[in-house]
N, C-alpha and C positions, 0 to 999 in steps of 0.2 A: 540149259533150262532158262538161265538169265537172258541169254541172247534171244531165245524164243519169245520170252515175255516182252522184250523190247520191240521185236518185230510186230507182235500183236498190238502193242500200244501205238506204234507208228501207223499200223494199218487202220486202227480205230480213229486216230487223229486225221489221217488222210480222208477216210470216209466222211467224217464230220465236216471237214473243210469243203468237200465236194457237195455235201448236203446243203450247207449254208450257202454256197455259191449258187446252187440250184434254186433255192427258195428266195433269193434276194435279187432276182432279175427283173421283177415287175417294175415298170416305170410309172410313177405317179404323174398325173396331169400337171402337178406343181413340181417343177424341177428342184425347188428348194424345200420340199416337204420335210417335216421333222422326222427324226429316226423312228419315233413311235408310229407316225402316220404311214411310213413306208412299211414298217412291220405289219401294220394292220392290213395293208393291201396284199402283202406277201402271204399272210395267214389266210386271207379270203381265197386266194388262189389255191392254197393247200386244202382249205375247207371243202372245196368242190368235190374232192374225192372221198370225203368222210361223211357227208350228209347235209341236211338243210337246217340251218339255225332258225328258230322260231322267235318272233317278236310281237310286241303289242304297244300301241300308242298310249301314252299317259298312264301306264299301268300302276306305278307306285303312288301317284297323286290321288287317284280316286277310282272307284268302281261302282257297281250297281248298289245304291243305297248307302254309300259312305264316301268320305273325303278326308284326306290328311290324317290317317290313322296309323301312325308308326310305320312298320314295315309291311303293312297289309298289301295284298295283291290278289286280284281275281284269278290271275293265272296260277299263282302258287296254291290258292285254296282249292283249285280243281285239278291241277297237274301234280301237286306235291312238291314243286320246285319252281324257282323263278325262270323267266324266259332268258334267252341268250341275247336278244336284241331289244333295245329301248329307243323308242322315237318320241321326240318332243317337238313343239311348234313355237316359232318365234313371232308369229303375227301379232301386232300391236305393240311390240317392243319399240317400233319406230315412232310411236306417239307417246312414249314414256309412260305407258300404262303399267300398273303393278302386276296385272295378270295378263296372260295371253288370251287369244280368242277362244280357247277351250276352257278358260277359267282357272288356269294353273298359275300360281305365283312364280314369277321369274326367279326370285331369290331361292325358293324351295327347289325349283327346277335345277339350279346349279348344284345343289347338294345331292339331289337324286342322281344326277349325271356322275358326280364324283363317286358316290357310293356304288353305283352299278359298275363303273370302270374298275374300281378297286376289287370287285368280285369277279372280274373277267368279262363283264358284259360289253357289248358293242353299242355305240351311240350313233343314232342318225337323227337329223333335224330337218324338218320341213319349214317352209316360210310362205304364208299367205298374206303378203303385204297389202295393206289398204291401198286402194286405187290412188296413185300419186296425182292424177289429173283432177279427180273429183273430190278426193278426201273420203270417199265412201269405202265400203268393204271390198274385199277381193272379188266378190261375186257381183259387184256393181260395175259392169263393164261400160266403157265408153270408147268409141273408135278414136284412134290417135293417141291412146295412152302410152303404148310402147314407144312410138316415135317421139313423144314428148320427153321421155327420160333418157334417150340416147344422147351421146355427145352432140352439142349444138341445139338440143331441144330445150323448150322453155322450162321443163321440170328436171333437167339433168342435175342441177345443184341440189335440189330437194331430194332426188333419188340417192345421190352420194351421201347426203346427211342421214338418210335411212340406213344405208349400208354401214355408216360409221357406228351406228347403234349396235349393229350386228358384230362389228369388229370388237367393240368393247366386251361384248358377251363372250365371243369365241376366245379372246385372249384372257378372259377370267377363268376359263376352264383348265384348272391345273390339278394334278394328282399330288399325292403326299410328298413325293421327292421333288416337286416343283416343275415336272415336265408338263407340257401342254397335252391335254387329253385329245386324242384324234377323234374326229367326227365325220360322218358322211353327211354332206350338206345337200339338200334336195329342194331347191327352189323351183318355181314355175312348173309344177307338176301337171300331169294330164293335159299337156299343151295342145294335143290334137282335138280336144273338146272345146266348147265355146262358153263354158259357164264361168270362167275367170277372165279378168281383163286382159290377160296375156294369151287368150285362146285364139283358135284358128280363124275365127270370123272377125277378129278385132285388130289384126296386124298382118303384115306380109311374112312369108317364110323367112326372108332374109333379115327382117327387123328382129324377129325373135332370136335368130342365130346371133345377131349382133348384141342383143341384150345379154344372152348367156355368156358370150365372150367378154363383153365389157365388165360384167359383174365379177367374173372370176379374175380377170386381169387387175381390176381395181383392188380386190381383196388381197391378192398375192403381191403384186408389184408396187402398189401405192401404199398399202397399209401393212404389209409384211405379216399377213395371216398365213401360216404354213402348216396348220394342223387339220386341214380339211381334205377329204376325198370328195370329188364332185360327182353327183348323180344326175343322170338324165333319165326322165321317165315320161311315158305317154299314158293315155287311157288305153282301153282295149283297141286292138289293131288286127288286121287280117293279112298283111303282106310286109315283106322287108322294105319295099319301096315306101309304103305308107308310114312305117315306123321311122325311117330315116329322113323324112321330109324336113323336119326341123332340127335335125341332129347338128350340133355346132362344130363338130370335128373331133377327131381322136385326141388331139392335143388338149381338149377341154373336158374330157370325160374319163372317169374311173369306173363308175357303176352304170350299167344299163338295165333299166327295169320298166315295168308297166303296172298299172292298177286295174283291178277288175272286181266287180261286185255282183253277187247273185241277187236278182230281183224277181219277185213273184213267188208262187208256191213251189212245192217239191216236184211238180211236173216238169220243171225246166232243169232238173238235176243233170240229166244226160247231156243236154245242150251245153251246160256249163263245163262239164268234164271235157267234152270234145273241143270247146273253144280254148280252154286253158291249155290243154294238151298241144293244140296246134300253135298257139302263141308262144309257149315255152320252147317248142321245137325251133321256131324261127328265131327267138331271142338267143338261144344257146348257140345257134350257128353264127349270128352276128357277133356275139361276144367273143366266141372263139376266133373268128376271123380278125377281130380287132384287139385281141388280148385284153378284154375288159371283163368285169365281173357281172354275171347275170343275176337278177334278183326279182322276186315278186314284191314290189315296193309297197303295195297296199292291196288288201283283199278283204272280203267280208260278206256276210249274209245277216242282215239286221235281225236281231232277236233269235237267230238260229232256230227256226221253228221245226226243223227236222231232227229228230232225236238221234239219228245215225249219220248225220251230215259229215262229220269229221272223217270217218273211215270209208263211208260208202260213196262220198262225193269228192271231198277235198283231197284225201289221200290218193284216191284213184287218179285224180288229175296230176298229182305230183310224182307218183312213185317211180316212173321211169326217167325222171329228169334230173339234171345236174345243175343246180343253182345254189347260190350261197345262202340266201335267207328268204323268208316270207314274213310279212308284217301285217297283223290284223289291226283294223281300225279301233277306235276307242270305245270304252264302256261308259257312256255318259249317264246312263240310267234314265230316270223319269224326267222328260223334258217338258211335259205338260200333262193335263189330266187324262189325255187319251193317246199319248205318244211316248214310246220307250225307244232308247237307242243303246244297243250293245251288240258287239260283234264277237265277243268271247263269252263262253258260258261262265256263270258264277256258281257258287256252291248251291246245289239244289236245282239248278236250271235244267230244262228238258234234255239238253245235249251234254251235260257235264260228265256223265259216266262214259259216254262214247269218246269225249275229248280225252279223258284219261287213257283210254285204250290207244288212241291216236298218238299220244305222247310217248308211249312205250315202244313204238316201232323203231327199228334200227335206223330208219331214214331221217327221223326228226330229232334235232339236238336242242336241249335246253341248257341252262346255266351249268349244271353239274358235268 
């Protein structure tokens, strides 16, 4: 009997060792990534077989009609639990502002990130850097901006100083045991559009690739930031060739994603379902071929005017796909006397009941 127990114990140990070996094979774009960052990437690969994690931008900082109210969350007030993914924005950190371009305090953001990580949440960070050539916002484009911040360009030193501000932020993100909190870093998003200074009409394909490579190399090799997974994402696309036009190379990417928003009334519901379905199919193929993580890095339908949108549209678009996470844009609330901005329902909103139903499907994963 004792020998039998030993055999069983050895078998369990061998099985565990094989399991660990299986889930630690994913290679981060950063060869010196921290252990926690490597664990995050490995867990994302495992997550693909378990469902899709749900996320929301700025969720703990504010929602519709409130700001900085303890542990309040529009997601929790409708879903009954917090989301699994938290995204924040670093735009305006480079000019030493106290708040980012979404109006969130950088100091509070650090605490929100630590709190979410402690509860098992995943952190992702976007960056809409002010135009280094003109000093205006990320939406104020000027031809030649990307070229000016590459090595040898007139604004390269300025750009490096902007990156240095990000370095200080990333290296400040530590958990209770002192380990660096792993983060998915998502700069230069929607690069196949032309609404940002890094967009397709404002630089060449090669210049943008060089910018992504330079940024990552500077952070890792010059500044020793090793708690980042690197995300590449476009806006909506319709072919593999179109998606990969600005792709900097497998050695510089961990996450592959795209952004898509529904505009117009519910008459375009079926069109959105078909488009998301096609794009996710293409994304999954590319990610599998390259051993990367596929994700829907931004989505939304402003004010969610369709009471059944979450189950009748969004879930239908997702249900047959295998991606790691989806991230809804922010709930800014009232922006002016005649404009509201929110992409998640809040308590009592038209689609709140349907969102709750959506969260209870086996496919969608929240913090619990």
